[in-house]
VEXDREN-2710 file (C-alpha; in Angstrom, 1 decimal):
% VEXDREN-2710
k/r/px/py/pz
1/UNK/42.1/45.5/-110.8
2/UNK/45.7/44.9/-110.2
3/UNK/46.5/41.7/-108.2
4/UNK/49.5/41.3/-106.1
5/UNK/50.5/37.8/-107.1
6/UNK/51.2/35.4/-104.3
7/UNK/54.4/33.5/-104.7
8/UNK/53.5/29.9/-104.5
9/UNK/55.7/26.9/-104.2
10/UNK/54.1/23.4/-105.0
11/UNK/56.0/20.4/-103.5
12/UNK/55.5/17.1/-105.0
13/UNK/56.8/13.5/-104.4
14/UNK/54.1/11.6/-106.4
15/UNK/54.9/12.3/-110.2
16/UNK/51.2/11.5/-111.1
17/UNK/49.8/14.7/-109.5
18/UNK/52.3/17.3/-110.8
19/UNK/49.7/18.4/-113.4
20/UNK/47.5/19.4/-110.5
21/UNK/49.3/22.7/-110.3
22/UNK/47.5/23.9/-113.3
23/UNK/44.7/24.7/-111.0
24/UNK/46.7/27.6/-109.8
25/UNK/47.6/29.0/-113.2
26/UNK/46.2/32.6/-113.6
27/UNK/46.6/36.1/-112.3
28/UNK/46.6/35.4/-108.6
29/UNK/49.5/32.9/-108.1
30/UNK/53.3/33.0/-109.3
31/UNK/53.7/29.3/-109.3
32/UNK/57.1/27.4/-108.7
33/UNK/57.3/23.6/-108.7
34/UNK/59.4/21.5/-106.5
35/UNK/59.9/17.7/-107.2
36/UNK/61.5/15.5/-104.7
37/UNK/62.6/12.7/-106.9
38/UNK/64.9/11.6/-109.9
39/UNK/64.4/13.9/-112.9
40/UNK/65.1/10.9/-115.1
41/UNK/61.8/9.4/-113.8
42/UNK/59.7/12.3/-115.0
43/UNK/58.9/13.6/-118.5
44/UNK/55.6/15.4/-118.0
45/UNK/54.4/19.0/-117.8
46/UNK/56.6/21.6/-116.3
47/UNK/59.8/19.5/-116.1
48/UNK/62.0/22.2/-117.6
49/UNK/60.7/24.7/-115.0
50/UNK/60.7/22.4/-112.1
51/UNK/63.4/22.2/-109.4
52/UNK/64.4/18.7/-108.3
53/UNK/65.7/17.5/-105.1
54/UNK/66.8/14.2/-103.5
55/UNK/65.0/12.6/-100.6
56/UNK/67.5/13.6/-97.9
57/UNK/67.6/15.8/-94.8
58/UNK/69.9/18.2/-96.8
59/UNK/67.2/18.6/-99.3
60/UNK/64.6/19.4/-96.5
61/UNK/66.9/22.3/-95.3
62/UNK/67.3/23.6/-98.9
63/UNK/63.7/23.4/-99.6
64/UNK/62.9/25.2/-96.4
65/UNK/65.3/28.0/-97.3
66/UNK/63.8/28.2/-100.9
67/UNK/60.3/28.4/-99.3
68/UNK/61.2/31.2/-96.9
69/UNK/60.2/33.9/-99.3
70/UNK/57.0/32.3/-100.4
71/UNK/53.5/33.5/-99.5
72/UNK/52.1/30.0/-99.9
73/UNK/53.4/26.5/-99.8
74/UNK/51.2/23.7/-101.3
75/UNK/52.1/20.2/-100.1
76/UNK/50.7/17.5/-102.2
77/UNK/50.0/14.8/-99.6
78/UNK/51.6/14.6/-96.1
79/UNK/54.4/12.0/-96.3
80/UNK/57.4/11.9/-94.2
81/UNK/59.5/14.4/-95.8
82/UNK/56.7/16.9/-96.4
83/UNK/55.8/16.8/-92.8
84/UNK/59.4/17.7/-91.9
85/UNK/59.2/20.5/-94.4
86/UNK/56.0/21.8/-92.9
87/UNK/57.5/21.9/-89.3
88/UNK/60.5/23.8/-90.6
89/UNK/58.9/26.5/-92.5
90/UNK/58.7/30.1/-91.1
91/UNK/55.5/30.8/-89.2
92/UNK/54.6/33.6/-91.6
93/UNK/54.5/31.1/-94.5
94/UNK/50.9/29.8/-95.2
95/UNK/50.7/26.2/-95.9
96/UNK/48.1/24.4/-97.9
97/UNK/47.6/20.6/-97.9
98/UNK/46.3/18.8/-101.0
99/UNK/44.6/16.0/-99.2
100/UNK/45.1/12.5/-100.8
101/UNK/43.2/10.5/-98.3
102/UNK/45.6/7.8/-97.0
103/UNK/47.2/10.3/-94.6
104/UNK/44.3/10.1/-92.3
105/UNK/42.7/6.9/-93.3
106/UNK/45.7/4.8/-92.5
107/UNK/45.2/5.9/-88.8
108/UNK/41.8/4.1/-88.5
109/UNK/41.8/1.1/-90.9
110/UNK/38.8/-0.6/-89.3
111/UNK/36.7/2.2/-90.5
112/UNK/38.0/2.4/-94.0
113/UNK/38.7/-1.2/-94.9
114/UNK/36.4/-4.3/-95.2
115/UNK/36.4/-7.4/-93.0
116/UNK/38.0/-9.3/-95.8
117/UNK/40.6/-6.7/-96.2
118/UNK/41.5/-6.6/-92.6
119/UNK/41.9/-10.4/-92.6
120/UNK/44.5/-10.2/-95.2
121/UNK/46.4/-7.5/-93.2
122/UNK/46.7/-9.9/-90.4
123/UNK/50.3/-11.4/-90.5
124/UNK/51.6/-14.7/-89.2
125/UNK/53.9/-14.9/-86.3
126/UNK/57.0/-15.2/-88.6
127/UNK/55.7/-12.1/-90.5
128/UNK/55.0/-10.2/-87.4
129/UNK/58.6/-10.7/-86.1
130/UNK/60.0/-9.8/-89.4
131/UNK/57.8/-6.7/-89.5
132/UNK/59.0/-5.7/-85.9
133/UNK/62.6/-6.1/-86.8
134/UNK/62.1/-4.1/-90.0
135/UNK/60.4/-1.3/-87.9
136/UNK/63.2/-1.3/-85.3
137/UNK/65.8/-1.1/-88.2
138/UNK/63.8/1.7/-90.0
139/UNK/63.3/3.6/-86.7
140/UNK/67.1/3.5/-85.9
141/UNK/67.9/4.5/-89.6
142/UNK/65.2/7.3/-89.6
143/UNK/66.5/8.7/-86.2
144/UNK/70.0/8.6/-87.5
145/UNK/69.1/10.4/-90.7
146/UNK/66.2/12.6/-89.9
147/UNK/66.0/13.0/-86.1
148/UNK/63.2/12.0/-83.8
149/UNK/59.8/12.0/-85.5
150/UNK/56.8/10.7/-83.7
151/UNK/52.9/10.6/-84.1
152/UNK/52.8/13.4/-81.8
153/UNK/54.7/15.6/-84.4
154/UNK/52.0/14.6/-87.0
155/UNK/49.4/16.4/-84.9
156/UNK/51.8/19.4/-84.7
157/UNK/52.0/19.2/-88.5
158/UNK/48.1/19.5/-88.7
159/UNK/48.3/22.5/-86.3
160/UNK/50.9/24.1/-88.5
161/UNK/48.8/23.8/-91.8
162/UNK/46.2/26.5/-92.5
163/UNK/44.3/25.2/-95.6
164/UNK/42.8/21.9/-96.4
165/UNK/42.4/21.3/-100.1
166/UNK/39.7/18.7/-100.9
167/UNK/37.0/18.1/-103.5
168/UNK/34.0/17.2/-101.1
169/UNK/32.6/19.2/-98.2
170/UNK/30.8/16.1/-97.2
171/UNK/34.2/14.3/-96.9
172/UNK/35.6/17.1/-95.0
173/UNK/32.8/17.3/-92.6
174/UNK/33.1/13.5/-92.0
175/UNK/36.8/14.0/-91.2
176/UNK/36.1/16.7/-88.9
177/UNK/34.3/14.3/-86.6
178/UNK/37.5/12.3/-86.1
179/UNK/40.1/15.1/-86.6
180/UNK/38.5/18.3/-85.3
181/UNK/41.7/20.2/-85.7
182/UNK/41.8/20.0/-89.5
183/UNK/42.7/23.2/-91.3
184/UNK/40.2/25.5/-93.1
185/UNK/38.4/23.7/-96.0
186/UNK/38.8/25.1/-99.5
187/UNK/37.0/23.2/-102.3
188/UNK/39.1/22.1/-105.2
189/UNK/37.7/22.4/-108.8
190/UNK/37.5/19.6/-111.2
191/UNK/39.4/19.5/-114.5
192/UNK/37.8/21.3/-117.5
193/UNK/35.3/19.3/-119.3
194/UNK/36.2/18.0/-122.7
195/UNK/32.5/18.5/-123.7
196/UNK/29.9/15.8/-124.6
197/UNK/31.7/12.9/-126.3
198/UNK/29.6/11.5/-129.1
199/UNK/31.4/8.1/-129.6
200/UNK/31.5/6.7/-126.0
201/UNK/28.8/4.4/-126.7
202/UNK/30.8/1.7/-128.4
203/UNK/31.6/-0.5/-125.4
204/UNK/33.1/-3.9/-124.8
205/UNK/32.4/-6.1/-121.9
206/UNK/35.2/-4.6/-120.0
207/UNK/34.9/-3.9/-116.2
208/UNK/37.6/-2.1/-114.2
209/UNK/38.1/-3.0/-110.6
210/UNK/39.8/-0.6/-108.5
211/UNK/42.4/2.2/-109.3
212/UNK/45.7/0.8/-107.8
213/UNK/47.2/-1.9/-105.5
214/UNK/46.2/-0.3/-102.3
215/UNK/44.2/-2.2/-99.8
216/UNK/41.7/0.8/-99.5
217/UNK/40.2/-0.6/-102.7
218/UNK/38.8/-3.7/-100.9
219/UNK/39.2/-5.6/-104.1
220/UNK/38.5/-9.0/-102.5
221/UNK/34.9/-8.1/-101.7
222/UNK/34.3/-7.3/-105.4
223/UNK/36.1/-10.4/-106.5
224/UNK/33.8/-12.5/-104.1
225/UNK/30.7/-10.9/-105.8
226/UNK/32.1/-11.7/-109.2
227/UNK/33.0/-15.3/-108.4
228/UNK/29.4/-15.8/-107.1
229/UNK/27.9/-15.0/-110.6
230/UNK/27.3/-17.8/-113.1
231/UNK/27.9/-15.5/-116.1
232/UNK/31.4/-14.2/-114.8
233/UNK/33.1/-15.7/-117.9
234/UNK/31.1/-13.3/-120.3
235/UNK/33.1/-10.3/-119.0
236/UNK/36.7/-9.2/-118.8
237/UNK/37.5/-7.7/-115.3
238/UNK/40.5/-5.5/-115.4
239/UNK/42.5/-4.9/-112.1
240/UNK/44.4/-1.7/-112.3
241/UNK/47.5/-2.8/-110.3
242/UNK/49.7/-0.4/-112.3
243/UNK/50.9/1.8/-109.2
244/UNK/51.1/1.4/-105.5
245/UNK/53.3/-0.6/-103.2
246/UNK/53.3/-4.5/-103.2
247/UNK/52.2/-6.0/-100.0
248/UNK/50.8/-9.1/-98.3
249/UNK/47.5/-7.7/-99.4
250/UNK/48.3/-7.2/-103.0
251/UNK/49.7/-10.8/-103.2
252/UNK/46.4/-12.1/-101.7
253/UNK/44.4/-10.3/-104.3
254/UNK/46.7/-11.7/-107.1
255/UNK/46.2/-15.2/-105.6
256/UNK/42.4/-14.7/-105.7
257/UNK/42.4/-14.0/-109.5
258/UNK/45.2/-16.3/-110.5
259/UNK/44.2/-18.9/-113.3
260/UNK/41.0/-17.2/-113.9
261/UNK/40.7/-16.1/-117.7
262/UNK/38.1/-13.5/-117.1
263/UNK/40.5/-11.5/-114.8
264/UNK/43.3/-9.3/-116.2
265/UNK/45.9/-7.6/-114.0
266/UNK/47.5/-4.6/-115.4
267/UNK/50.9/-4.0/-113.6
268/UNK/52.7/-1.5/-115.8
269/UNK/52.0/2.1/-115.2
270/UNK/49.6/3.6/-117.8
271/UNK/50.2/7.2/-119.3
272/UNK/47.0/9.1/-119.4
273/UNK/46.5/8.6/-123.2
274/UNK/46.5/4.8/-122.7
275/UNK/44.3/5.0/-119.6
276/UNK/41.9/7.0/-121.6
277/UNK/41.9/4.4/-124.5
278/UNK/41.1/1.6/-121.9
279/UNK/38.1/3.7/-120.4
280/UNK/36.7/4.4/-123.9
281/UNK/36.1/0.6/-124.5
282/UNK/35.2/0.0/-120.8
283/UNK/31.5/-0.7/-119.8
284/UNK/31.7/-0.3/-116.0
285/UNK/34.2/0.6/-113.2
286/UNK/33.9/-0.6/-109.8
287/UNK/35.6/1.4/-106.9
288/UNK/35.0/-0.2/-103.6
289/UNK/36.8/2.5/-101.4
290/UNK/35.0/3.6/-98.2
291/UNK/36.3/7.1/-98.4
292/UNK/37.7/9.7/-101.1
293/UNK/39.8/7.8/-103.5
294/UNK/40.0/7.3/-107.2
295/UNK/38.3/10.6/-108.0
296/UNK/40.5/11.0/-111.1
297/UNK/39.5/7.6/-112.3
298/UNK/35.8/8.3/-111.4
299/UNK/35.7/11.5/-113.5
300/UNK/37.6/9.7/-116.3
301/UNK/34.7/7.2/-116.1
302/UNK/32.0/10.0/-116.5
303/UNK/33.9/11.6/-119.3
304/UNK/33.9/8.2/-121.2
305/UNK/30.3/7.1/-120.5
306/UNK/31.3/4.4/-118.2
307/UNK/28.9/3.0/-115.6
308/UNK/30.2/3.7/-112.0
309/UNK/29.7/1.5/-108.9
310/UNK/30.7/2.9/-105.6
311/UNK/30.2/1.8/-102.0
312/UNK/27.4/3.3/-100.1
313/UNK/29.8/3.9/-97.3
314/UNK/31.7/6.3/-99.5
315/UNK/30.8/9.9/-99.0
316/UNK/32.0/10.4/-102.6
317/UNK/28.9/8.4/-103.8
318/UNK/26.6/10.7/-101.9
319/UNK/28.5/13.7/-103.1
320/UNK/28.3/12.8/-106.8
321/UNK/24.5/11.9/-106.4
322/UNK/23.9/15.3/-104.9
323/UNK/25.6/16.9/-107.8
324/UNK/23.2/15.0/-110.2
325/UNK/25.2/12.1/-111.4
326/UNK/23.8/8.7/-112.1
327/UNK/25.9/6.4/-109.8
328/UNK/25.2/2.8/-108.8
329/UNK/25.9/1.0/-105.6
330/UNK/28.2/-2.0/-105.5
331/UNK/25.2/-4.0/-103.9
332/UNK/23.7/-3.9/-107.4
333/UNK/26.8/-5.4/-109.2
334/UNK/26.0/-9.0/-108.8
335/UNK/22.5/-8.8/-110.3
336/UNK/23.6/-6.5/-113.1
337/UNK/26.3/-9.1/-114.1
338/UNK/23.8/-11.7/-114.2
339/UNK/21.3/-9.6/-116.2
340/UNK/23.8/-8.2/-118.6
341/UNK/23.0/-4.7/-117.3
342/UNK/26.6/-3.4/-116.9
343/UNK/26.5/-0.4/-119.4
344/UNK/24.8/3.0/-119.2
345/UNK/22.3/3.8/-121.7
346/UNK/23.0/6.5/-124.3
347/UNK/20.8/8.9/-122.3
348/UNK/22.5/8.1/-119.0
349/UNK/25.9/8.5/-120.4
350/UNK/25.0/11.9/-121.9
351/UNK/23.4/12.9/-118.7
352/UNK/26.5/12.2/-116.7
353/UNK/28.8/14.1/-119.2
354/UNK/26.2/17.0/-119.0
355/UNK/26.4/17.1/-115.3
356/UNK/30.2/17.0/-115.4
357/UNK/30.0/20.0/-117.6
358/UNK/27.6/21.8/-115.3
359/UNK/29.7/20.9/-112.3
360/UNK/32.9/22.3/-113.9
361/UNK/31.1/25.6/-114.9
362/UNK/29.7/26.1/-111.4
363/UNK/33.1/26.3/-109.9
364/UNK/36.0/27.0/-112.3
365/UNK/39.7/27.2/-111.8
366/UNK/39.3/31.0/-111.6
367/UNK/36.7/30.8/-108.9
368/UNK/38.9/28.5/-106.9
369/UNK/41.8/30.8/-107.3
370/UNK/39.6/33.9/-106.1
371/UNK/38.4/31.9/-103.1
372/UNK/41.9/30.9/-102.0
373/UNK/43.4/34.3/-102.9
374/UNK/40.8/36.1/-100.8
375/UNK/41.2/33.7/-97.9
376/UNK/44.9/34.3/-97.8
377/UNK/44.6/38.1/-98.1
378/UNK/42.1/37.8/-95.2
379/UNK/45.1/36.5/-93.0
380/UNK/45.6/40.2/-92.0
381/UNK/42.7/39.7/-89.6
382/UNK/44.3/36.4/-88.2
383/UNK/41.7/34.0/-89.8
384/UNK/44.3/31.5/-90.7
385/UNK/46.1/31.7/-87.4
386/UNK/49.4/32.8/-88.9
387/UNK/51.4/35.7/-87.5
388/UNK/52.7/37.9/-90.4
END
């Protein structure tokens, strides 16, 4: 069968996710990568073939012009500049949104953060005044440089996008209850399995807490559980603070672990090989997000035989359990610390690695590409709501 390859432009601002474009490599998509950022800051895959743009209104116009001949544009998260691009693209261009999570979760923090986290987000009167002043200044600066952009426009962006790329149907179904106008769901495939690792049983008493500085990690609740245990000093708790914005919240988390020898904060960004080294010697990882987040770290944990603790409120926990993975609730963390039960058995570690292998084989990159390609081709019938 001869395929008419779809010209696809991938637009990134987060350098950590540029490798995600490999999911599109095959006979269905002719891929072009756009990176909004400084080329000196990036030395990863596809750098030679990528087009780099600055974070300016002029770049928005240039990128829109570049995309005018594309069949598909993939936006990797919906930050400010990508929303502007989405609103400026020709109506015939199909837009897919690679959902990161924060774009919607930030709109309703009370549902996605714990009471402890919400308390840290409260500002003093002085901080409130300063924040208000900064907001006014940023609003004036944004209006001057970019034109008017309001929350109403974000709804317009959602209406303009045709495809929602996400790993979990359960997560998507939940989001639909709050945002019923979301685009059509297309499931993302996981990375190819490295196979069953035979040496992931040599573990140290390392426990990773969270995957970045974001308050969606609800670190303080986990720290509170740890602090309540008598045997806390028998472990090394590692806070991955190696990316994300510093904030009032992150400072509070730092304060909560300052001076405690059993806590280690990693501030510097870790390349994948170094992150893999850390996970190889780690016994357990605790991700206290209430919704989709840290999936890359979760799957890295699976591949390295790490015991995973998730919050019961997180649909990802239910999703992984339904896929056959052995996942533990954060409610069990305190007792497991006291009992020294913070590692998977050899059989459990192998089981999770085998489930990952099955999951990967059940929905490969090629199957994802076929599903997406077919959906776009069906646009002839108006399924995506795009006029061509």
